[in-house]
C-alpha positions in Angstrom: 94.0 117.5 89.7 97.5 117.8 89.2 99.0 114.6 88.2 102.3 113.3 88.1 104.1 110.4 86.9 107.3 108.5 88.7 108.9 105.3 86.4 108.3 102.6 89.0 112.0 101.2 88.9 112.3 105.0 91.0 109.7 104.1 93.5 111.7 101.4 95.1 108.5 99.4 96.1 108.8 97.1 92.8 111.0 94.1 91.7 113.8 94.5 89.5 111.7 91.7 87.5 108.5 94.0 86.9 111.0 97.2 86.2 113.1 94.9 83.3 109.4 93.9 81.9 108.3 97.3 81.9 111.3 98.4 80.2 110.8 95.2 77.8 114.2 93.8 78.7 115.4 91.4 75.9 116.1 88.2 78.5 112.5 88.2 79.1 111.2 88.3 75.8 110.8 84.2 75.8 108.0 84.5 78.7 105.3 86.8 76.9 103.6 86.5 73.5 103.6 90.4 73.1 104.1 93.3 75.0 101.0 95.2 75.7 101.4 98.4 73.6 98.6 99.9 71.7 99.4 99.0 68.2 100.5 95.1 69.3 96.5 94.3 70.0 96.3 94.1 66.4 97.7 91.1 65.8 96.4 90.0 69.3 93.5 90.1 68.8 94.1 88.5 65.0 95.4 85.4 66.7 92.7 85.2 69.3 90.2 85.5 66.8 91.5 82.1 65.1 92.0 80.6 68.2 88.7 80.7 70.3 86.0 78.7 69.3 82.9 80.3 68.7 80.7 77.6 70.6 82.1 79.0 73.6 80.4 82.9 72.9 77.0 81.3 72.9 77.4 79.3 76.6 79.4 82.5 77.7 76.8 84.8 77.3 73.9 82.4 78.5 76.1 82.1 81.8 76.5 85.7 82.1 72.7 86.2 81.8 72.0 83.9 84.3 74.3 84.7 87.1 73.1 88.9 86.4 69.2 87.2 86.2 68.9 89.1 89.9 70.7 92.2 89.5 70.5 95.8 88.3 72.2 96.2 85.5 73.2 99.1 83.3 72.5 99.5 79.7 75.8 99.5 78.7 77.2 95.7 80.3 73.8 94.5 79.0 75.0 95.1 75.9 78.8 93.7 76.9 77.1 91.0 78.0 75.3 90.7 74.3 78.4 91.6 72.0 80.5 88.9 73.6 77.9 86.7 71.0 80.0 88.2 68.0 83.3 87.4 66.9 84.5 90.4 66.6 84.1 91.2 70.5 87.1 90.9 73.1 87.9 91.1 76.4 90.1 93.0 78.8 90.3 91.3 82.4 91.5 91.7 85.3 91.1 89.4 88.8 91.0 89.7 92.5 90.1 87.4 95.3 86.3 88.1 96.8 87.9 90.6 99.5 85.7 91.9 102.5 84.3 95.2 101.3 86.7 95.3 98.7 90.0 94.9 100.2 92.6 96.9 99.3 92.7 100.3 97.8 93.8 98.8 94.3 90.9 96.8 93.7 89.6 99.8 92.4 92.8 100.3 89.9 92.8 96.8 89.0 89.0 97.1 87.5 89.6 101.1 86.2 92.6 99.8 84.2 90.1 97.0 82.9 87.8 99.5 81.9 90.2 102.8 80.5 92.0 99.7 78.6 88.7 98.8 76.7 87.7 102.4 76.3 91.0 103.2 73.8 91.3 100.2 72.4 87.6 101.0 71.6 88.7 104.2 70.1 91.9 103.0 68.5 90.1 99.8 66.8 86.5 100.8 66.1 85.7 98.2 64.0 85.6 95.6 67.3 84.1 95.7 70.6 86.2 95.2 73.5 84.3 94.3 77.4 86.2 94.8 80.5 85.5 91.8 83.0 86.3 91.4 86.4 87.3 87.5 87.4 86.2 87.0 90.5 88.4 84.5 92.4 85.5 82.6 93.9 87.4 79.2 93.9 90.0 80.7 96.3 90.2 78.8 99.9 92.5 81.0 101.8 89.5 82.9 104.1 92.3 84.3 105.9 93.5 86.9 103.2 89.5 88.0 102.4 87.9 88.2 105.6 89.4 91.7 106.6 89.6 95.2 105.4 91.6 98.1 106.9 90.0 101.2 108.3 91.7 104.0 109.8 94.5 101.8 111.1 92.1 99.1 112.2 91.2 95.6 110.9 87.7 95.0 110.3 87.3 91.4 110.4 84.1 88.8 109.7 84.9 85.3 112.0 83.9 82.1 110.2 84.3 78.6 110.1 83.1 77.5 106.8 85.7 75.7 104.5 85.6 75.4 100.7 85.8 77.5 97.9 84.9 81.4 99.7 82.7 82.3 97.0 80.2 79.7 98.2 80.5 80.6 101.6 77.2 81.9 103.3 77.2 85.7 104.2 75.6 84.4 107.6 77.1 86.3 110.8 78.3 89.2 108.5 75.3 91.4 110.2 77.6 91.6 113.2 80.2 93.1 110.7 77.9 95.6 109.5 76.8 96.9 113.1 80.8 97.4 113.5 81.1 99.1 110.1 78.1 101.6 110.9 79.3 102.7 113.9 83.1 103.2 112.0 82.1 105.1 109.0 80.2 107.6 111.5 76.9 109.7 110.1 76.6 112.1 107.2 75.6 111.4 103.1 79.2 109.4 101.7 79.0 107.5 105.0 75.3 106.7 104.5 76.2 105.1 101.2 79.0 103.5 102.0 76.6 101.7 104.8 73.9 101.0 102.5 76.6 99.3 99.6 77.6 96.8 102.7 74.4 96.0 103.8 72.7 95.9 100.4 76.3 93.5 99.6 76.6 91.1 102.1 73.1 91.3 104.5 71.1 91.1 100.9 73.0 88.3 99.3 73.3 84.6 100.7 76.9 83.8 99.6 80.1 85.8 98.8 80.6 85.4 95.2 76.6 86.7 94.6 77.5 89.4 97.5 80.7 90.7 95.7 79.2 90.7 92.8 76.5 93.4 93.5 79.6 95.7 95.2 81.4 95.4 92.2 78.5 96.4 89.7 77.1 98.8 92.2 80.7 100.6 91.7 81.3 100.0 88.1 78.3 98.8 86.1 77.0 102.5 84.9 81.1 101.8 82.9 80.0 98.5 81.6 82.0 96.0 83.7 80.8 92.5 83.0 81.5 90.6 86.4 82.0 86.7 85.7 81.7 83.9 88.5 83.5 80.8 86.6 82.5 78.1 89.4 79.8 77.2 86.7 79.3 73.8 85.6 78.5 75.2 82.1 81.8 77.1 81.8 83.8 74.1 83.3 82.3 71.9 80.5 84.2 73.8 77.9 87.5 72.8 80.0 87.1 69.3 80.4 89.2 68.5 77.7 92.5 70.8 79.1 91.4 68.8 82.8 91.3 65.8 81.1 95.0 66.3 80.0 96.1 67.5 83.3 94.9 64.8 85.2 96.4 62.4 82.8 99.1 63.7 81.5 100.4 66.5 84.2 100.5 68.9 81.4 101.4 72.0 83.4 103.7 69.9 85.5 105.9 69.1 82.9 105.9 72.7 81.0 105.8 74.7 84.1 108.6 72.9 85.9 111.0 73.5 82.9 110.0 76.6 82.5 111.0 77.6 86.0 114.4 76.4 85.6 115.1 78.9 82.7 113.7 81.9 85.1 115.4 80.5 88.0 118.8 81.0 85.7 117.7 84.4 85.4 117.8 85.0 88.8 114.3 85.4 89.3 112.2 84.3 92.0 109.3 82.0 91.5 106.0 82.6 92.7 104.3 79.5 92.5 105.0 75.8 92.0 103.3 73.0 89.8 102.2 69.7 91.3 101.5 66.8 89.2 98.0 67.6 88.9 96.9 71.2 89.5 93.3 70.7 90.4 91.1 70.4 93.6 87.9 68.7 94.2 85.5 71.0 95.3 82.2 70.0 96.9 79.7 70.8 99.9 82.8 72.7 101.8 85.6 70.6 100.6 88.4 71.9 98.6 91.4 69.4 98.2 93.8 68.5 95.9 93.6 65.3 93.2 96.5 62.9 93.5 97.3 59.9 91.4 98.8 57.2 92.9 99.7 54.4 90.7 97.0 54.6 88.5 94.1 55.5 91.4 93.1 58.9 91.6 92.1 60.3 94.8 91.2 63.0 96.7 93.0 64.2 99.8 91.9 63.7 103.1 88.2 62.0 102.0 87.4 58.3 100.8 86.9 59.3 96.9 88.7 57.2 94.8 88.7 56.6 91.3 90.0 54.5 88.4 91.5 56.0 85.1 87.6 55.2 83.6 85.6 56.3 86.2 87.7 59.5 86.5 86.8 60.5 83.1 82.8 59.7 83.8 83.2 61.8 86.6 84.8 64.5 84.9 82.1 64.4 82.4 79.1 64.1 84.9 80.6 67.1 86.9 82.6 69.3 86.3 81.8 71.9 88.1 83.7 69.7 90.5 86.9 70.1 89.3 88.8 73.6 90.3 91.4 74.6 88.4 94.2 76.2 91.4 96.6 79.3 90.5 98.7 77.3 87.9 95.4 76.2 85.8 93.4 79.0 86.5 95.0 81.4 83.8 94.7 78.5 81.3 90.7 78.1 82.0 90.3 81.4 82.1 92.0 82.0 78.7 90.0 79.0 77.2 86.5 80.2 78.3 86.5 83.9 77.6 87.8 86.1 73.6 90.8 87.7 75.8 93.2 89.7 74.8 94.9 90.8 77.8 94.9 89.9 81.7 95.9 93.2 83.9 97.3 92.1 87.5 99.7 93.2 89.9 103.6 92.3 90.4 102.9 89.1 91.6 100.5 88.0 89.2 102.7 89.5 86.4 105.7 87.2 87.7 103.6 83.9 87.9 101.9 84.4 84.6 105.1 84.8 82.9 105.7 81.0 84.5 102.9 79.5 82.5 103.3 80.3 78.6 104.7 77.1 77.6 102.0 75.2 79.1 99.4 77.5 77.0 101.4 76.9 74.2 101.3 72.7 74.8 97.4 73.5 75.3 97.1 75.2 71.7 95.3 78.3 73.8 96.4 81.9 72.7 98.9 83.5 75.5 97.1 86.7 76.3 99.2 90.0 76.7 100.1 91.0 80.2 100.0 94.5 81.4 100.6 95.6 85.1 97.6 97.9 86.5 97.9 100.9 87.7 99.2 102.4 90.9 97.9 105.8 92.3 98.8 107.7 95.4 96.3 110.3 96.1 96.7 113.1 98.1 94.2 115.5 99.0 95.2 119.7 98.0 95.8 120.0 101.8 98.5 117.5 102.0 99.6 118.7 98.7 99.7 122.1 100.0 101.8 121.2 102.7 104.2 119.4 101.2 104.8 121.9 99.2 105.3 124.8 101.9 107.6 121.7 103.1 109.7 122.1 100.5 108.9 117.8 99.4 108.5 116.8 96.1 106.9 113.1 95.3 109.7 111.5 94.8 111.0 111.6 98.3 107.8 110.1 99.7 109.2 107.2 98.2 111.9 106.9 100.3 112.1 104.6 103.2 111.4 106.3 106.6 115.3 106.9 108.0 116.5 107.9 104.5 113.5 110.2 104.1 114.4 112.1 107.7 118.2 112.1 106.9 117.4 113.8 103.2 115.0 116.0 105.4 117.5 117.0 108.1 119.8 117.6 105.5 117.6 120.2 103.6 116.7 122.3 106.3 119.3 122.4 108.8 121.8 125.4 108.8 124.9 123.9 108.8 126.4 121.3 106.4 126.0 118.0 107.3 127.3 116.1 104.0 131.1 115.4 104.9 132.1 113.8 101.2 133.9 116.5 100.1 136.1 116.2 103.6 136.2 112.0 102.7 137.4 112.8 99.1 139.6 115.4 100.5 141.3 112.7 102.9 140.9 110.2 100.1 143.4 112.4 97.9 145.7 112.7 100.9 146.8 109.2 101.7 146.7 108.3 97.7 149.8 110.7 97.8 150.7 109.0 100.8 150.5 105.2 99.3 152.8 106.5 96.4 155.8 107.9 99.0 155.6 104.1 100.4 155.8 102.7 97.7 158.7 104.7 96.6 160.5 104.2 100.1 159.2 101.0 102.0 156.7 98.8 101.2 156.0 97.4 104.5 154.3 100.7 105.4 151.7 100.6 102.9 149.8 98.6 105.1 149.9 100.5 108.2 148.8 103.7 105.5 145.8 101.3 104.8 144.9 100.9 108.5 145.7 104.8 108.7 143.4 105.6 105.9 140.7 103.3 107.4 140.6 104.5 110.6 140.1 108.4 109.7 137.9 107.8 107.4 135.3 105.7 109.3 136.1 109.1 112.0 134.9 111.2 109.5 131.2 109.2 108.7 131.0 108.5 112.9 131.5 112.7 113.4 128.8 113.1 110.2 126.2 110.3 112.1 126.8 112.4 115.1 126.0 115.4 113.7 123.3 114.2 111.9 121.8 112.5 115.2 121.9 116.2 116.9 120.4 118.4 114.0 117.2 115.5 114.1 117.0 116.4 118.2 117.5 119.9 117.1 115.1 120.4 113.9 112.3 117.3 116.0 109.2 119.3 115.7 109.9 119.5 111.8 111.1 116.7 111.1 107.6 115.4 113.2 105.5 117.0 110.7 107.4 116.0 107.9 107.3 111.7 108.8 103.7 112.5 109.8 102.4 113.4 106.4 104.5 110.5 105.1 102.9 108.1 107.0 99.3 109.5 106.1 100.1 108.6 102.6 102.4 105.6 103.2 100.6 103.8 106.2 102.8 101.6 108.2 105.5 102.4 106.0 103.8 100.7 102.7 101.8 102.1 99.4 98.8 103.5 100.2 97.4 101.0 97.6 97.9 98.0 99.4 96.5 99.0 102.8 94.3 101.6 102.9 90.3 100.8 101.6 88.5 102.2 99.2 85.7 103.2 101.9 88.4 106.3 103.4 89.0 107.8 100.0 85.1 107.6 99.6 84.8 109.6 102.9 87.0 112.1 101.6 85.7 112.7 98.2 82.3 110.9 98.0 81.0 110.8 94.4 84.0 112.3 93.1 86.1 109.5 93.3 86.0 107.1 90.8 85.4 109.6 88.1 88.2 111.8 89.0 90.3 108.0 88.7 89.0 107.5 85.6 89.9 110.9 84.5 93.5 110.4 85.3 95.1 106.9 84.9 96.6 105.5 81.6 96.8 101.6 81.7 99.5 101.6 79.0 101.7 104.6 80.3 103.7 102.2 82.3 104.4 104.7 85.2 103.4 105.1 89.2 100.8 107.7 89.2 100.8 110.7 92.1 97.2 112.3 91.7 95.6 115.3 94.1 92.2 115.7 94.0 
């Protein structure tokens, strides 16, 4: 199982901001609490322990037990749920949308990162318990983002006219998708296992949240993963204080807006912008923004209206109808969980850093932020082909045209690099500039024009020679680009495009254990794995 690690900055697929964060650039230090190094967790534990309300633990445990009441769960998951009642137990959390059949491959990497980090912390701090948590984004509304998964270049999609919070969506209609999926997966033991998971998840459960819980539990339950659906009245009751402050004082808007200005001064692109009220109202297929117009609160596109006192009463009586948006969801998560660290992708990391000031205003401990593991998985056959062609892992990350040009230069039997000639020409013209300076300065412009013309001509000749060699070496180049396309489908990262089913059909039960052996959450590098 050969493994290679590449710095994120050298892949060319991650933003400057993320690379700066991983390198702990000082200009970003004010936007997070502590960097996720193993030694920093001790202080984070103490801070969370002193700020997290012990009364929340009992409700959290009771809610999780209720949500798992119809599930077959491992002894380790049962133990982890019960351990959350103890004040020496903390969570490591990742979150993800309820994508059909897990969606992109990185769904696995997020959860494995959370489980591996929990295990690593248990060894470093044996006096505490650490529980990996998958937070289901059951209150999201963007169905078009989650209603499909890619399989061997095809988009397998679920069509539905339902509206509102996607976790509450009925799974009606997924029997038709199952027929398509079954045909695509084909026959065999590995295919049968995939079909079993799909059928049990989506045909055996009535809503999308329950279906997703089943699937995540089937994949990771034996590792002790705890799955939480925060679209719950008892959990939201723990968040009433913060929701009331949001409704009446516009807390997030005031704080996050100031942080955004600070981030923009660092030339960082803002991921999300706060609204005056960052809560939705959800009920019976409705998920609409709450707005305040001169002291009268209303739900957009409905007839619902409240005065301030009526709104407070509604919040107390029906907290489950109030739903935090992307700005407020992280605060909700950290209020109800004894959480130390959130693991997410690059975009998530950026918007979390927009939120620290709002956590401080609400007196809630800001978690450590860890970039999830990223992985490129190669088969042994692909690895052998790459080695024979002389392609190193780092070259695979090059953009297609750059990749081809480099391969042509490497395998060509003639030199296709005119940089030495161009440098020689520049030196010659430098001497000519000196002569012109000493004789007639009016010639400087003509000398410069001639230099530009001749260098441009050399570069043009180099491009023509490169193009000619591409034609001559077409077969060899096609073999190289075919391999790159297999590993970077549509010239994007494998993990953002493929569904886990493609790798499962290749590796079967070996896949997830091999990933567990390899991934190192705190390593801070891109993993290239050959299985």
